[in-house]
C-alpha positions as a Python dict, from the first residue, in 0.01 Angstrom:
ca = {
    (1, 'M'): (0, 0, 0),
    (2, 'P'): (274, 307, -16),
    (3, 'A'): (121, 563, 251),
    (4, 'Q'): (178, 846, -21),
    (5, 'L'): (-135, 630, -109),
    (6, 'L'): (-377, 656, 173),
    (7, 'A'): (-484, 1022, 43),
    (8, 'Q'): (-507, 945, -340),
    (9, 'I'): (-668, 740, -554),
    (10, 'A'): (-421, 434, -581),
    (11, 'T'): (-345, 262, -958),
    (12, 'P'): (-343, -107, -995),
    (13, 'V'): (11, -303, -905),
    (14, 'V'): (199, -375, -1192),
    (15, 'Q'): (487, -627, -1176),
    (16, 'T'): (762, -501, -1404),
    (17, 'D'): (1081, -725, -1444),
    (18, 'K'): (1249, -588, -1161),
    (19, 'G'): (943, -576, -866),
    (20, 'K'): (595, -458, -801),
    (21, 'V'): (511, -47, -873),
    (22, 'Q'): (205, 113, -777),
    (23, 'G'): (126, 461, -951),
    (24, 'V'): (-154, 729, -855),
    (25, 'K'): (-471, 826, -1089),
    (26, 'Q'): (-472, 1122, -1292),
    (27, 'G'): (-769, 1190, -1396),
    (28, 'E'): (-880, 826, -1650),
    (29, 'V'): (-545, 802, -1666),
    (30, 'D'): (-256, 528, -1466),
    (31, 'A'): (12, 728, -1375),
    (32, 'F'): (348, 529, -1260),
    (33, 'L'): (593, 798, -1159),
    (34, 'G'): (970, 779, -1064),
    (35, 'I'): (1007, 431, -1208),
    (36, 'P'): (1383, 314, -1236),
    (37, 'Y'): (1493, 167, -1567),
    (38, 'A'): (1840, 135, -1449),
    (39, 'A'): (2089, 127, -1134),
    (40, 'P'): (2192, 448, -1022),
    (41, 'P'): (2528, 570, -1188),
    (42, 'L'): (2686, 629, -874),
    (43, 'G'): (3062, 537, -770),
    (44, 'E'): (3285, 284, -1021),
    (45, 'R'): (2937, 288, -1260),
    (46, 'R'): (2941, 656, -1278),
    (47, 'F'): (3087, 763, -1622),
    (48, 'K'): (2992, 425, -1748),
    (49, 'R'): (2691, 242, -1976),
    (50, 'P'): (2382, 191, -1769),
    (51, 'E'): (2356, -121, -1617),
    (52, 'P'): (1990, -295, -1530),
    (53, 'M'): (1831, -216, -1199),
    (54, 'A'): (1861, -502, -927),
    (55, 'T'): (1508, -658, -826),
    (56, 'W'): (1357, -574, -515),
    (57, 'T'): (1069, -695, -277),
    (58, 'G'): (762, -497, -202),
    (59, 'I'): (584, -248, -431),
    (60, 'A'): (753, 36, -496),
    (61, 'D'): (614, 412, -482),
    (62, 'A'): (565, 535, -819),
    (63, 'T'): (332, 832, -720),
    (64, 'G'): (662, 1121, -768),
    (65, 'P'): (884, 1162, -994),
    (66, 'G'): (1193, 1063, -920),
    (67, 'A'): (1529, 1341, -968),
    (68, 'P'): (1623, 1505, -1257),
    (69, 'C'): (1978, 1428, -1321),
    (70, 'M'): (2276, 1702, -1277),
    (71, 'Q'): (2152, 1999, -1467),
    (72, 'L'): (2360, 2273, -1626),
    (73, 'Y'): (2100, 2567, -1722),
    (74, 'S'): (2346, 2794, -1882),
    (75, 'A'): (2743, 2860, -1882),
    (76, 'S'): (2684, 3201, -1795),
    (77, 'G'): (2348, 3172, -1609),
    (78, 'P'): (1995, 3223, -1728),
    (79, 'N'): (1851, 3523, -1914),
    (80, 'E'): (1536, 3630, -1791),
    (81, 'S'): (1234, 3848, -1908),
    (82, 'A'): (890, 3851, -1738),
    (83, 'L'): (747, 3650, -2038),
    (84, 'T'): (1031, 3413, -1981),
    (85, 'R'): (989, 3380, -1597),
    (86, 'Q'): (573, 3328, -1674),
    (87, 'I'): (692, 3043, -1937),
    (88, 'Q'): (897, 2886, -1712),
    (89, 'T'): (586, 2767, -1509),
    (90, 'I'): (606, 2469, -1747),
    (91, 'F'): (911, 2467, -1818),
    (92, 'P'): (1119, 2514, -1499),
    (93, 'T'): (1447, 2559, -1678),
    (94, 'A'): (1606, 2750, -1357),
    (95, 'T'): (1456, 2571, -1056),
    (96, 'E'): (1542, 2206, -1164),
    (97, 'A'): (1888, 2241, -1004),
    (98, 'K'): (1728, 2253, -665),
    (99, 'N'): (1644, 1912, -669),
    (100, 'D'): (1857, 1744, -886),
    (101, 'N'): (2071, 1430, -874),
    (102, 'E'): (2333, 1198, -986),
    (103, 'D'): (2087, 883, -892),
    (104, 'C'): (1822, 1014, -1138),
    (105, 'L'): (1799, 723, -1406),
    (106, 'F'): (1406, 714, -1396),
    (107, 'L'): (1106, 740, -1638),
    (108, 'N'): (724, 811, -1627),
    (109, 'V'): (484, 625, -1787),
    (110, 'W'): (61, 750, -1805),
    (111, 'T'): (-142, 466, -1961),
    (112, 'P'): (-552, 464, -2015),
    (113, 'D'): (-553, 127, -1815),
    (114, 'A'): (-229, -54, -1720),
    (115, 'T'): (-440, -399, -1629),
    (116, 'K'): (-514, -476, -2002),
    (117, 'G'): (-451, -360, -2426),
    (118, 'K'): (-219, -343, -2648),
    (119, 'R'): (-143, 39, -2725),
    (120, 'P'): (58, 224, -2928),
    (121, 'V'): (341, 392, -2726),
    (122, 'M'): (504, 753, -2745),
    (123, 'V'): (809, 744, -2534),
    (124, 'W'): (960, 1136, -2530),
    (125, 'F'): (1329, 1289, -2481),
    (126, 'H'): (1339, 1585, -2327),
    (127, 'G'): (1427, 1888, -2456),
    (128, 'G'): (1728, 2147, -2293),
    (129, 'G'): (2004, 2039, -2547),
    (130, 'Y'): (2216, 1761, -2343),
    (131, 'A'): (2281, 1994, -2047),
    (132, 'Y'): (1967, 2024, -1862),
    (133, 'G'): (1595, 1943, -1882),
    (134, 'S'): (1407, 1650, -1772),
    (135, 'G'): (1120, 1430, -1872),
    (136, 'N'): (950, 1545, -1512),
    (137, 'W'): (875, 1907, -1676),
    (138, 'P'): (486, 1987, -1630),
    (139, 'A'): (438, 2038, -2042),
    (140, 'Y'): (518, 1686, -2120),
    (141, 'N'): (278, 1520, -1858),
    (142, 'G'): (141, 1250, -2064),
    (143, 'R'): (-193, 1225, -1890),
    (144, 'N'): (-397, 1394, -2196),
    (145, 'L'): (-232, 1257, -2473),
    (146, 'A'): (-271, 923, -2359),
    (147, 'Q'): (-666, 976, -2256),
    (148, 'K'): (-717, 1130, -2591),
    (149, 'G'): (-536, 897, -2801),
    (150, 'D'): (-562, 503, -2597),
    (151, 'V'): (-202, 556, -2619),
    (152, 'V'): (101, 504, -2364),
    (153, 'V'): (330, 773, -2311),
    (154, 'V'): (686, 755, -2184),
    (155, 'T'): (871, 1007, -2057),
    (156, 'V'): (1243, 953, -1959),
    (157, 'N'): (1538, 1129, -1771),
    (158, 'H'): (1911, 1018, -1855),
    (159, 'R'): (2287, 1147, -1770),
    (160, 'L'): (2339, 1524, -1881),
    (161, 'N'): (2611, 1737, -1942),
    (162, 'A'): (2973, 1601, -1807),
    (163, 'F'): (2792, 1324, -1631),
    (164, 'G'): (2674, 1190, -1973),
    (165, 'Y'): (2887, 1384, -2250),
    (166, 'L'): (3267, 1394, -2087),
    (167, 'N'): (3500, 1217, -2325),
    (168, 'L'): (3754, 1070, -2103),
    (169, 'A'): (3911, 819, -2310),
    (170, 'Q'): (4229, 1011, -2398),
    (171, 'K'): (4278, 1102, -2019),
    (172, 'F'): (4205, 761, -1884),
    (173, 'G'): (4220, 498, -2138),
    (174, 'A'): (3960, 172, -2259),
    (175, 'E'): (3806, 189, -1917),
    (176, 'F'): (3615, 535, -2004),
    (177, 'A'): (3620, 475, -2380),
    (178, 'E'): (3178, 471, -2384),
    (179, 'S'): (3237, 845, -2172),
    (180, 'G'): (3143, 1052, -2403),
    (181, 'N'): (2792, 860, -2506),
    (182, 'V'): (2656, 758, -2197),
    (183, 'G'): (2409, 972, -2201),
    (184, 'N'): (2249, 823, -2486),
    (185, 'L'): (2280, 502, -2400),
    (186, 'D'): (2059, 551, -2106),
    (187, 'L'): (1839, 641, -2353),
    (188, 'V'): (1890, 258, -2544),
    (189, 'R'): (1872, 164, -2185),
    (190, 'S'): (1519, 333, -2153),
    (191, 'L'): (1384, 115, -2489),
    (192, 'E'): (1509, -193, -2368),
    (193, 'W'): (1304, -153, -2029),
    (194, 'V'): (1007, -20, -2241),
    (195, 'R'): (1036, -342, -2469),
    (196, 'D'): (1074, -551, -2170),
    (197, 'N'): (795, -410, -1953),
    (198, 'I'): (542, -188, -2107),
    (199, 'A'): (299, -488, -2213),
    (200, 'A'): (249, -447, -1815),
    (201, 'F'): (101, -145, -1866),
    (202, 'G'): (-145, -206, -2147),
    (203, 'G'): (150, -86, -2409),
    (204, 'D'): (260, -237, -2745),
    (205, 'P'): (669, -318, -2729),
    (206, 'G'): (568, -393, -3142),
    (207, 'N'): (456, -42, -3202),
    (208, 'V'): (693, 231, -3018),
    (209, 'T'): (741, 592, -3112),
    (210, 'I'): (1060, 801, -3007),
    (211, 'M'): (981, 1163, -3041),
    (212, 'G'): (1172, 1461, -2869),
    (213, 'E'): (1190, 1865, -2937),
    (214, 'S'): (1518, 2033, -2947),
    (215, 'G'): (1785, 1856, -2783),
    (216, 'G'): (1535, 1579, -2755),
    (217, 'G'): (1500, 1590, -3187),
    (218, 'S'): (1853, 1540, -3169),
    (219, 'K'): (1857, 1298, -2903),
    (220, 'V'): (1601, 1071, -3116),
    (221, 'S'): (1796, 1192, -3482),
    (222, 'H'): (2140, 1001, -3313),
    (223, 'L'): (1870, 671, -3210),
    (224, 'M'): (1839, 653, -3544),
    (225, 'A'): (2193, 591, -3610),
    (226, 'M'): (2285, 426, -3335),
    (227, 'P'): (2296, 28, -3373),
    (228, 'A'): (2250, -28, -3021),
    (229, 'A'): (1879, 138, -3076),
    (230, 'A'): (1833, -83, -3364),
    (231, 'G'): (1445, -264, -3361),
    (232, 'L'): (1352, -48, -3014),
    (233, 'F'): (1159, 144, -3191),
    (234, 'H'): (930, 198, -3520),
    (235, 'K'): (859, 539, -3584),
    (236, 'A'): (1019, 862, -3493),
    (237, 'I'): (918, 1213, -3425),
    (238, 'V'): (1230, 1560, -3479),
    (239, 'Q'): (1076, 1860, -3360),
    (240, 'S'): (1289, 2138, -3409),
    (241, 'G'): (1598, 1967, -3295),
    (242, 'P'): (1752, 1815, -3616),
    (243, 'G'): (2068, 1597, -3517),
    (244, 'V'): (2261, 1583, -3812),
    (245, 'V'): (2611, 1574, -3690),
    (246, 'S'): (2750, 1466, -3352),
    (247, 'G'): (3049, 1562, -3185),
    (248, 'K'): (3426, 1505, -3257),
    (249, 'P'): (3639, 1306, -3008),
    (250, 'D'): (3937, 1557, -2997),
    (251, 'E'): (3740, 1843, -2954),
    (252, 'A'): (3554, 1682, -2672),
    (253, 'A'): (3854, 1547, -2552),
    (254, 'A'): (4001, 1863, -2536),
    (255, 'Y'): (3689, 2006, -2365),
    (256, 'A'): (3702, 1711, -2123),
    (257, 'G'): (4067, 1830, -2035),
    (258, 'S'): (3970, 2201, -1940),
    (259, 'I'): (3703, 2090, -1710),
    (260, 'L'): (3937, 1792, -1522),
    (261, 'K'): (4183, 2098, -1491),
    (262, 'Q'): (3937, 2327, -1348),
    (263, 'A'): (3820, 2063, -1100),
    (264, 'G'): (4138, 1916, -1045),
    (265, 'I'): (4118, 1566, -1095),
    (266, 'E'): (4437, 1383, -1185),
    (267, 'T'): (4292, 995, -1084),
    (268, 'V'): (4061, 768, -1175),
    (269, 'E'): (3981, 785, -775),
    (270, 'Q'): (3931, 1158, -787),
    (271, 'L'): (3706, 1134, -1121),
    (272, 'R'): (3492, 873, -903),
    (273, 'T'): (3488, 1051, -580),
    (274, 'V'): (3448, 1408, -684),
    (275, 'R'): (3131, 1561, -550),
    (276, 'A'): (2846, 1629, -823),
    (277, 'D'): (2808, 2030, -782),
    (278, 'Q'): (3173, 2080, -831),
    (279, 'L'): (3169, 1869, -1125),
    (280, 'V'): (2901, 2087, -1280),
    (281, 'D'): (3140, 2407, -1096),
    (282, 'A'): (3415, 2298, -1333),
    (283, 'V'): (3251, 2309, -1610),
    (284, 'R'): (3097, 2649, -1551),
    (285, 'K'): (3460, 2759, -1511),
    (286, 'A'): (3581, 2582, -1831),
    (287, 'T'): (3296, 2683, -2080),
    (288, 'P'): (3325, 3029, -2171),
    (289, 'A'): (3035, 3251, -2197),
    (290, 'G'): (2813, 3196, -2537),
    (291, 'A'): (2900, 2884, -2583),
    (292, 'E'): (2535, 2737, -2544),
    (293, 'T'): (2437, 2941, -2858),
    (294, 'G'): (2673, 2768, -3081),
    (295, 'R'): (3010, 2994, -2991),
    (296, 'G'): (3186, 2729, -2836),
    (297, 'P'): (3256, 2363, -2679),
    (298, 'Q'): (2919, 2225, -2597),
    (299, 'F'): (2795, 1877, -2503),
    (300, 'Q'): (2660, 1627, -2724),
    (301, 'P'): (2719, 1277, -2878),
    (302, 'I'): (3035, 1207, -3021),
    (303, 'A'): (3098, 1002, -3315),
    (304, 'D'): (3303, 715, -3200),
    (305, 'G'): (3283, 540, -3433),
    (306, 'R'): (3133, 307, -3275),
    (307, 'I'): (2832, 336, -3034),
    (308, 'V'): (2778, 624, -3287),
    (309, 'P'): (2907, 532, -3602),
    (310, 'R'): (2907, 882, -3761),
    (311, 'D'): (2779, 1232, -3793),
    (312, 'P'): (2366, 1102, -3823),
    (313, 'F'): (2206, 1248, -4126),
    (314, 'M'): (2498, 1465, -4271),
    (315, 'V'): (2646, 1182, -4520),
    (316, 'G'): (2344, 995, -4553),
    (317, 'A'): (2059, 854, -4346),
    (318, 'P'): (2129, 589, -4202),
    (319, 'A'): (2083, 252, -4322),
    (320, 'Q'): (1906, 76, -4007),
    (321, 'S'): (1644, 320, -3965),
    (322, 'R'): (1543, 326, -4376),
    (323, 'D'): (1201, 120, -4284),
    (324, 'I'): (1135, 398, -3991),
    (325, 'P'): (862, 668, -4109),
    (326, 'L'): (997, 991, -3945),
    (327, 'M'): (765, 1269, -3898),
    (328, 'I'): (1018, 1594, -3895),
    (329, 'G'): (931, 1984, -3846),
    (330, 'Y'): (1019, 2321, -3677),
    (331, 'N'): (832, 2670, -3586),
    (332, 'K'): (824, 2952, -3786),
    (333, 'T'): (1010, 3168, -3573),
    (334, 'E'): (1196, 2920, -3339),
    (335, 'M'): (1451, 3193, -3216),
    (336, 'T'): (1235, 3453, -3095),
    (337, 'M'): (1196, 3237, -2757),
    (338, 'F'): (1585, 3245, -2662),
    (339, 'L'): (1590, 3599, -2750),
    (340, 'A'): (1269, 3720, -2580),
    (341, 'S'): (1493, 3785, -2252),
    (342, 'Q'): (1760, 4014, -2452),
    (343, 'P'): (1715, 4407, -2324),
    (344, 'W'): (1700, 4454, -2730),
    (345, 'F'): (1429, 4217, -2831),
    (346, 'G'): (1150, 4435, -2999),
    (347, 'R'): (1340, 4754, -2993),
    (348, 'I'): (1583, 4747, -3305),
    (349, 'D'): (1519, 4920, -3554),
    (350, 'E'): (1652, 4853, -3980),
    (351, 'A'): (2018, 4971, -3939),
    (352, 'T'): (2096, 4710, -3654),
    (353, 'M'): (1901, 4434, -3805),
    (354, 'T'): (2150, 4482, -4082),
    (355, 'A'): (2423, 4501, -3892),
    (356, 'M'): (2345, 4202, -3670),
    (357, 'A'): (2328, 3995, -4044),
    (358, 'G'): (2603, 4128, -4130),
    (359, 'M'): (2822, 3953, -3838),
    (360, 'A'): (2690, 3612, -3891),
    (361, 'G'): (2807, 3638, -4270),
    (362, 'P'): (2711, 3609, -4634),
    (363, 'G'): (2455, 3388, -4475),
    (364, 'G'): (2298, 3628, -4252),
    (365, 'V'): (2234, 3849, -4503),
    (366, 'A'): (2096, 3665, -4760),
    (367, 'A'): (1868, 3553, -4456),
    (368, 'V'): (1756, 3880, -4428),
    (369, 'E'): (1687, 4002, -4729),
    (370, 'A'): (1484, 3656, -4787),
    (371, 'Y'): (1274, 3715, -4518),
    (372, 'R'): (1214, 4037, -4595),
    (373, 'K'): (1084, 3945, -4898),
    (374, 'M'): (868, 3687, -4772),
    (375, 'Y'): (755, 3871, -4448),
    (376, 'P'): (709, 4207, -4568),
    (377, 'D'): (556, 4372, -4247),
    (378, 'Y'): (768, 4187, -4032),
    (379, 'S'): (942, 4418, -3766),
    (380, 'P'): (1363, 4414, -3756),
    (381, 'T'): (1333, 4190, -3466),
    (382, 'H'): (1167, 3931, -3612),
    (383, 'I'): (1290, 3960, -3940),
    (384, 'A'): (1671, 3933, -3729),
    (385, 'S'): (1523, 3666, -3545),
    (386, 'M'): (1428, 3409, -3815),
    (387, 'A'): (1801, 3489, -3998),
    (388, 'M'): (1948, 3378, -3660),
    (389, 'G'): (1771, 3059, -3658),
    (390, 'T'): (1817, 2918, -3982),
    (391, 'R'): (1986, 2601, -3868),
    (392, 'F'): (1626, 2492, -3750),
    (393, 'V'): (1508, 2513, -4119),
    (394, 'R'): (1841, 2397, -4299),
    (395, 'G'): (1863, 2109, -4062),
    (396, 'T'): (1526, 2004, -4099),
    (397, 'F'): (1506, 1966, -4464),
    (398, 'L'): (1855, 1875, -4482),
    (399, 'M'): (1739, 1566, -4256),
    (400, 'A'): (1372, 1533, -4449),
    (401, 'D'): (1608, 1461, -4791),
    (402, 'Q'): (1869, 1240, -4680),
    (403, 'Q'): (1575, 1033, -4524),
    (404, 'A'): (1355, 1039, -4799),
    (405, 'K'): (1617, 991, -5068),
    (406, 'T'): (1711, 639, -4941),
    (407, 'A'): (1427, 540, -4669),
    (408, 'R'): (1148, 257, -4760),
    (409, 'A'): (940, 458, -4543),
    (410, 'P'): (757, 778, -4586),
    (411, 'V'): (877, 1104, -4439),
    (412, 'F'): (621, 1392, -4342),
    (413, 'V'): (780, 1760, -4269),
    (414, 'Y'): (538, 2029, -4098),
    (415, 'R'): (577, 2400, -4025),
    (416, 'L'): (417, 2544, -3729),
    (417, 'T'): (300, 2875, -3828),
    (418, 'W'): (34, 2954, -3600),
    (419, 'E'): (150, 3197, -3345),
    (420, 'T'): (61, 3263, -2994),
    (421, 'P'): (-112, 3554, -2874),
    (422, 'V'): (99, 3574, -2518),
    (423, 'G'): (285, 3895, -2491),
    (424, 'S'): (89, 4082, -2709),
    (425, 'G'): (185, 3864, -2972),
    (426, 'I'): (587, 3929, -2967),
    (427, 'L'): (655, 3536, -2996),
    (428, 'R'): (473, 3474, -3301),
    (429, 'S'): (593, 3108, -3348),
    (430, 'P'): (862, 3014, -3107),
    (431, 'H'): (1088, 2748, -2958),
    (432, 'T'): (836, 2500, -2768),
    (433, 'L'): (526, 2645, -2895),
    (434, 'D'): (434, 2289, -3045),
    (435, 'I'): (529, 2088, -2722),
    (436, 'P'): (174, 2157, -2531),
    (437, 'L'): (-52, 2137, -2843),
    (438, 'M'): (106, 1797, -2957),
    (439, 'F'): (21, 1720, -2554),
    (440, 'N'): (-327, 1832, -2585),
    (441, 'N'): (-178, 2050, -2289),
    (442, 'A'): (-377, 2425, -2390),
    (443, 'K'): (-521, 2444, -2070),
    (444, 'E'): (-231, 2370, -1785),
    (445, 'S'): (-17, 2552, -2065),
    (446, 'T'): (-203, 2949, -2121),
    (447, 'S'): (131, 3073, -2038),
    (448, 'L'): (293, 3016, -2373),
    (449, 'V'): (-74, 2934, -2553),
    (450, 'G'): (-272, 3184, -2414),
    (451, 'E'): (-650, 3127, -2333),
    (452, 'G'): (-930, 3054, -2568),
    (453, 'A'): (-1020, 2820, -2874),
    (454, 'D'): (-771, 2931, -3139),
    (455, 'A'): (-491, 2728, -2910),
    (456, 'A'): (-764, 2491, -2795),
    (457, 'T'): (-798, 2431, -3176),
    (458, 'M'): (-443, 2405, -3256),
    (459, 'A'): (-396, 2143, -3003),
    (460, 'A'): (-718, 1931, -3090),
    (461, 'M'): (-533, 1934, -3425),
    (462, 'M'): (-190, 1882, -3342),
    (463, 'S'): (-214, 1609, -3097),
    (464, 'D'): (-445, 1416, -3374),
    (465, 'A'): (-135, 1418, -3606),
    (466, 'W'): (56, 1288, -3346),
    (467, 'I'): (-143, 999, -3210),
    (468, 'A'): (-270, 943, -3566),
    (469, 'F'): (131, 895, -3659),
    (470, 'A'): (223, 643, -3336),
    (471, 'R'): (-71, 490, -3450),
    (472, 'T'): (-48, 393, -3812),
    (473, 'G'): (281, 601, -3962),
    (474, 'K'): (74, 880, -4105),
    (475, 'P'): (-6, 1157, -3971),
    (476, 'A'): (-398, 1285, -3968),
    (477, 'S'): (-695, 1461, -3841),
    (478, 'S'): (-1049, 1554, -3936),
    (479, 'L'): (-883, 1935, -3893),
    (480, 'L'): (-619, 1900, -4173),
    (481, 'P'): (-583, 1829, -4526),
    (482, 'E'): (-460, 1574, -4682),
    (483, 'W'): (-79, 1515, -4549),
    (484, 'T'): (156, 1429, -4882),
    (485, 'P'): (460, 1248, -4799),
    (486, 'Y'): (758, 1452, -4840),
    (487, 'T'): (1035, 1328, -5149),
    (488, 'P'): (1349, 1515, -5251),
    (489, 'D'): (1101, 1623, -5593),
    (490, 'K'): (831, 1740, -5426),
    (491, 'R'): (909, 1917, -5062),
    (492, 'M'): (551, 1905, -4926),
    (493, 'V'): (546, 2044, -4576),
    (494, 'M'): (214, 2082, -4376),
    (495, 'E'): (195, 2412, -4247),
    (496, 'L'): (-16, 2399, -3943),
    (497, 'D'): (-224, 2650, -3843),
    (498, 'L'): (-555, 2815, -3806),
    (499, 'K'): (-635, 2707, -4176),
    (500, 'P'): (-351, 2441, -4230),
    (501, 'G'): (-304, 2388, -4572),
    (502, 'M'): (25, 2222, -4801),
    (503, 'A'): (301, 2422, -4920),
    (504, 'N'): (566, 2296, -5129),
    (505, 'D'): (911, 2391, -5053),
    (506, 'P'): (802, 2698, -4842),
    (507, 'E'): (1134, 2847, -4718),
    (508, 'A'): (1347, 2716, -5057),
    (509, 'E'): (1573, 3021, -5024),
    (510, 'I'): (1680, 2934, -4620),
    (511, 'R'): (1684, 2564, -4755),
    (512, 'K'): (1975, 2627, -5031),
    (513, 'L'): (2157, 2844, -4775),
    (514, 'P'): (2510, 2718, -4677),
    (515, 'R'): (2568, 2558, -4393),
}
């Protein structure tokens, strides 16, 4: 028995296809943390598709998470406020870089009982765009969800930023043809691991739901369009991150060229031996301020015609996912989370709001006008925030429309309108608010959802719905009315609140804005 388990309650030993693992009890749940699902992507494996893990002897220690992959929190450094620092207790965006590592292809498993059962499997891909984040964040702890729903929960670490999405093909040729998409190939490899091993943890490899929020939602969207992922999952949930388009090879190659120049890399040998932290520094130097908000180059999967054959949903839904039930949605005021650390947040007046809208072009002006009609009592700060976040709304409805037009499986759309009380309610319904609720982690996430019965009710409602979708392909809860599927002719949306209800095309004016 691993020494770390002497002071803890050990799980049963589980035999995977590469060796035995033993985790730790978390309440009534068996937790297996830091299981390697692929070989370390080091040396000659750097920038290459993941390879299977070698077998091991003895019992591997799965009592603590594996290292997060190399982090690039913000090209210009994180902005913080007291409120956003408070929320970092569950989303430690600014601290994970202290223990990040290239040897990072690990996943975590929570199961009610590793010795028996054939439970639905819920695989979570983390947010942070394609630049930072990990499956180890406290907000993603799968214990409560697994216990409540009698499901198996999996969270995944995968290569990010330059290590997962650097297009080296133009500079270094065919050997690196896949380098711009290896981060997503890691996700495919993790799903292959689930297919081959999850039965040993009490899971059903024939009932796998992939899900993710923000960048994680985009990862789910892209997996729905990647031939290598076909057949590895059976349902999909996209939360505040519809991935309707991919990166363009030429633009990605130009960005890679700037990074390589900053790092002083001219040869394959230098590419393989440059220190990881030096490469991260080169990315920061090559990336203009503001790029993380879409005003410049950024890391993302590349539509290379093979691994990602095309933009996933811009020109239509991928045929390979026509039988995949889809649940997709967004939060009412996504951008307040991103803007809360700005010195002007909560202080702008009508004139400033109008000027900000004008800088965003005709679409910004139209969005402000539409939201002012919808929410006449909202402050200029909140109207401006909503107008700056229309991409979440438009992307969600575009992806839902495209899937619903051709899919043989249903589409379900939600809009989280419940407002968190933290910070005197200034965030309203921000980005990430859905996560602790659907994970049933409200008690552990008071820094974001607040305390009291309302957060508990929302967590009960949303975790019910997510669990039901994973089990049956249809979201449901005793706290919800009947959830009507979405169609292009009748855009029915479940508004998630203390008094939930179905709404027909609730943001039609925003949906129709030009992209």
